[in-house]
N, C-alpha and C positions, 0 to 999 in steps of 0.2 A: 512612472512609479519607482518605488524603491526595490533594489536588487538584493538587498541583504540587510539584516537586522542593525549592525554598526552604523550605517548611513543614516538610517532611521532616528537611531539614537541619539546620534550627533545632533541632528537638526531639532529633537525634541529638548535637549541640555541646552542647545544655543538659543532656544526659543524662536526658532525661525519658523517652526510650525507648530502644532499641538495635536494631541491624540484626538480631539474631535475633528480637527481639519482633516486629519488623516482618513478618518474614518468615514467623513462625507465625501472625501476624493474617490475614495475605494467604491463606496455604493455608487457615485455617479459613473465610474467606470463599468460596474457591474451592469447597469442600466444601459449602457453605451453598447456593450458586447453581449446583450441577452439573447442574440441569435445563437450564441455558442451553446445556449442550455447548461453551463455549468451549474449554477445555482438554481438549486429549487425554491430556496427561500432565504431572503436577506432579515437578519434579525436587527431591522434597524433602531428598534426603541431600546432593547437592552444592550447592543453594541455603544451607542452613544451613551446611554448612562455610564456604561463602563469606563468609557473614554474620558468622560468629564470625572470620574473618580480617580482615574489613573493621573490626569493631569493636576488634580490637586495633590495627589501623592507627589509627584514629580516636584511641585513647587516646595512642598517640605522636605524634601530630600528622603523619603520613606518608601519609594516605589520599589518593586519587586526586581527580580533579574529579567523579565520578559516585558518590562513596562511599554505600553503600545505595541506590542507584536501583533500584528491583525492576522487572524488565522480562519481560514474555513474547514468544516469538518464534513467528512463523509456521511452521507444521511443512513448510515447504521450505527452511528455513535452517539449515545444518549446526552442529552443537555437539559437539565431539569426545566420545566415548564415551556420548553419548546418541542415543536413536531419533530417526530422521527418514522421514517416508513420504509428505508431499506429501498425506497423505490418502488415499492410493492401497492398494487391496489389494496392487498389484505391487511395492510396497516394504515389504510388511509385514514387522516383525521385523529391519529394517537398521538399523544403529549406524553414525553417522559416523566416520569415520576421522579427521578433522581439523575444526577451526571455521572458520566463516566469516570474513573478514577483518573485516567488520562486528561481529560477535560477539567477534573476539579484542580488537579496539580498545575495546569498551565495558568487556570484563573488566579489561583492563589499568588503565583509571580506576576500578576497582572497582565498576562495576555489579555486581548479582546477577541472574541468568538464571533465573526460577522455574519456568518450564515451557514446553511447546510448544502451538501454539494451532490450533484446527481451522480448515479452508479448503475450498475448492472444490478438487476434485483437480486437483493439479499446476496450481494458480492459474487453472483455466479455469471462468470462470463469475461471475455478477453477484448470485448470492443466496446461496451458500454451502448450496445444495441438492444441490451435485454430489459433496460428500463421502461416502466409503466409511464414515466414521464417523458418519454420520447429520447433521441439519440443526443449524445454531446457531440459537438463538433471540433476536430483537432485545429487548435488556433494557429497551426503554422501553415496547412492546407485544408481549408474548410470543407472539401470533400472527402476528407480522410477520417477515420475513427480516431479516437485519442487513446486507445487501449482501455484495458479494462482489469478487474471491475472497477478501479478507482478512476475512471476516466474524468470525471466532474473535478476531482481534486487536482490530478496533472494538469487538466486544462486550465483551469482557473490560476494555478500559480504560473504556468508558460504564458498566460494572458495577461499578467500582473493584475489580477483581480483581488488578490490577498497576498500578503507577502510570505505566506506558507499555509499549507493546509496538512490535515490528517487523512490518511486513508487506512485500509486493512489489507493485509498480504496473506492469503491462505496458499496460493501456488504460485504467485508472481504478481499480484494485484496491485502492488505498488511500483514495482522495478519495471515490470513490461509498459505501463503507461509513462513512467518516467523517461524511458527510452523513446517512446514514440513522440512523446512532445518535448523533449530535450530539456528536462529539467534533473535535480538528483532526488532519487527515491530510496529511501532506506528501510529493511526490515531488520529489526532487532532478532536476537536469540530469543527462541521461543521461551516465556515466562520472565522476559526482561522487564516487559512493559506489561501492568494488569489489564486483563481482557473483561473487567467488571463494566457494564456499560455499552460493551461491543455486542451487537445483536449476533448470535452465533450461526456461523455456517458450519463448519468442522472444528470443534473445540479443542482438537490436538495439534491444528495447525494454524489458526488465526492469530496474527499479531497485528498490533497497531503500531505504525510508523509515520514519519514525517514526508512531505514533499518540499523541497526549497529549491532555491538558486545557488547556494552554497553549500559546502561540505559543513563549514563553521556553524551556519545557522542548523544544519539538520543533527549536528552534535550536541547543541545548546538545548534543543527541543526534546532530545532523546534523553538526556542528563536529567532534566526537570520531570518527565514522565516516568523515567524507570525506576525499580525499586519494589521491595515485597509490598504487598496488599493483603492485608487480613480478608478482604473480601473476595478475593481469589486464590483458592488453594493452589493453582498452577503457578503462581507466580512465584519468581525464584528469590529465595533470600540470600543469594551471592552478593556481595557489597558492590555497589556501583561505583565503579572507577571515574576518575575526572577525565573527562573526555577534551582532547585538545587544550589541556591545561600547561603548567610550566614543567614540560618534559624534556628529557633527553633525546636527542636526534634518534631515529628509529633505528639507524644502522642498515645493512646489507641484508636483505629478506632472500628467502626461499621461496620462489613462485611457480606454481604448477599450473599447468593448463592440460585440461582432460583430453586426450588424442581422440576419442570417439565425437565429442564436441566439436572441436577445430575442424574435424573431416567430414562433418556431417554434410550430408546432402542437400539439407535443409537450410543450411547457412548461406546466406548472402554474400557473394565473392568479396564484394565491398569491406563487408562488416569482417570477414575473414582478414582481409589485407590489413584493416585496421587494428585488429587485434595482434597479429604477428609483428607489425611495425612497432607497437607499443612494447612487444615483449623484447625486440631487439634494442629498442632505445634503454629498457631497464635493464637490460645485459649491459650495454656500453656504460651505463651508470654504477657499475658494480654488484647489481642484484644478481643473484645465481637464478636462471630460469629454464625450465625444461617441462618437457610434457611427460604424461604418465596415462597408463591405461586405466580405464575406468569402465568396464564393459557392462555397466548397467542402465545406459542411455535410454534404450528401448523398452526397460520395465519401469520406468520414473513415470510417465503419465498414465498407464494402465493402474498401477499401484495407486498413485494419488487419487484417481477418479472412484477406483473401488472403496477406497476408506473414506474419502471425504463424502462422498453421496451415502453411503451407511451413517454415517455421523450426521447428516443434515437430515435423512430419513427420521432419526430420533429427535434430533433438535427442533424440527417444524410441525412436531404434534401438537404444540401449543397453539397453533394459528388455526383455530377450529370453528370460528364463527360465534362461540359462546362466550369466551372471557373478554375479549377486546377486539377490537378492530373490526375488518368488514364482515358483514351478515348479509347473506343474500336476500333480496326482497322477494325472491320465488320460492322460499323456504315454506312447508306447510307442517312438518314435524321434526323431531330431535333429528333423525337420520338424514333426512333432506338439508337440513340445516348444515349439518357438517359436510355432506357431499357437495353442495350448490356452493356454500361459501369457499370453501377450498377450490373447486373447480373453475368459477369466476374470479376468485381472489389472486390465485398465483398465475404467473405468465408460463408461457411453454417450456422455457428452458428449466424454471424451476419446478414444474412438474415432471418433466423428462429426469430430472436428479433425483427427486423424491422416490420415483417409480424403480429407477436403478438401485438405489439405494435399500428400498424394500427388498427388491428382488435378490440382492447379495447376501443379504441378510436373513432369508426366508428359509425355513426347512429344507432341507435336500441341497442347498446351494451354499450354505454358511462355509462349510470347510473348503469348498471348492474354490470360493472367490474370496470371503471376508478373511477367513483364517490364513488363507496363502499369502494375501496381501500384507498382512501384519507381520509374516515372517518376512518377505521381501523387503519389508521397511526395515526390520532388525537388520537385515545383511548390508542394505543400503547404508545405514548408521553405523554400522561396523566397519565398513570397508572406509568410510568418511573418515572415521576416526583415525584408522590405519594411514590415510593421504596425510592428515595432518600431523601426524608423528615424524614426517619428511618434511612437509612446507609448511610455511607461515600463512601464506595467501593462495588461493586458488583463482585464476585469472579467466575470462571467457566473454563471450558476447552476452547481453542480456536477452535479447531476442532474436530469433533466426531471420528476421527482416525489418524494413521501416514499415511504417504505418501503411495498413491497407485501405482500400475505397470503402466509404460506407455500402452495406448491402453485398459486399463481394463474397464475404463467406458465410454469411447469414444461414443459409440452407446447407451448409456442411459443417455438423457440429465435430466431426474428427479433426478437420483443418483448424477449426477453432480451437479446439482441445491442445492442438501439439503447438500453440503459440506460446505455450508455459513449458516446452520441454526443456529449456535452459534454466528456467528459475525454481521448478517444482523442488530439484533437489534440497535446497537450503531450507524449503517446507518439510519435507521428509526427514530430514537429518536433525532440524531444529536449529541450525547455524544461523549466524547473521548474516547478511548479505545486502549490496548497495550497487545502485546503477548510477553511473557517472555520465554525463552528457558530454562524450568525448568525441563524437564522429557526426560528420555531415555527409550525407549520400550524395552521389550525382544528380539522384530525382529531387533534390530540395530538401529533404527531410532529415531530422536528426535520426540518432541512434545512441543506444548507450553501451558502456563497458562495465561487465559485472565482478565485482571484487566478493570474495567469501572468506572468512575466517573461523577459526575454532570457535565454539560456544563461550559465550561472554567475553570474547575479545574484542568488542566494539571500539575500545580505545585504540588498539591497533589500526582496526578497520579505518576510522577515521582519520588516523595520523597518516597513513600510507595514501588513502585517500586525497586528502589534501595536498601532500606532495604531488601526486599525480597530476590534481586538477591545476597548482600553481606551474607545472612545468609543460602540460600539454594541452589546456584548454584555451 
């Protein structure tokens, strides 16, 4: 199937294929590779109907800038009239009453939403083993995890089951699976893309972003989805720049590598070697590359989990067995309805995080944990701002290792949480970051290199990412 949108668009314009045919081909491929368990549901009827409408628009010359772009969406993003469950039993059978702003903006430009994709339950996980709908398999090596929480989104693009997909990134849930599956994964600046219609995990961290094969496609999708939304008060009114438009050459950049990251004992030696080789190549091309001290790495993951679980504890009170979704058949009064519905409806990891969040917000522990974590977050944000006064781009590994075996870390939550050690920085600080599929390990698995820029400098991030991909991929 197609590796990028310009290839598809050229075929549509030359009439060597149609949107309807492309959608049918993808549906057939999804069925053929259903063992991957990437798609929870294919929206066959609505996708073919939309494809027919777009074909008519193409013939009339009125099609939008994403005409025929076939996209899968993570199962925590709402699409009106279609089911959404966040891969959780507690939302079994629930149908969206409205579409996420990101989805609406894609549809307005004639993209085609082909189905919803498996994920860790409520986006909580780093391996896609926490889904109530079963594990997703990594299409590169099927005994390995695809990463998480947007594992289905990454696997679907890597396997060619859709041209692109949407995920959500709270602490690395787009970039880490992109690294594990060998695709491009991009997290925009916090507030750049509206969160309206995204089922909340941690509201001050969550961001929607794309998985693609190319930087150009990621830039195009981000461009369409970005911008202020009156339905989301946290969405930014900062003007959306033109990504990868008619621009001057970006010139020589100052690139920083966090010393604590590149010297981390957790970092796989082959990934470290690749990062350092890339740094030397960039130096040879005239960029200024150096390491810098950022002695906050060990505080990143604890800070992230204290704050995100606290926000989840609050956000998840709405799933109560009363208003919508799953209700326990064993309930016999109001108290048992609440207790049993939540006990039976949530998976183990979600319950673990709700309990942790409730604990850190409880009387006597609020200041010791939540207040302290918020102070640490502010320090990290301030120090990150200082870093970007000196550097244009921060370079490093996306994840400490390649994809691990299914079941290998499932009983060790600490090891699982540390999968996010290099990605949570961008979420804590709110910066945009991207994972580029630049590495191939001797074990046969891909791995990503991560770039991060100042808030709202997606344009520079995409421009530099394209330069790197053109030269090194």
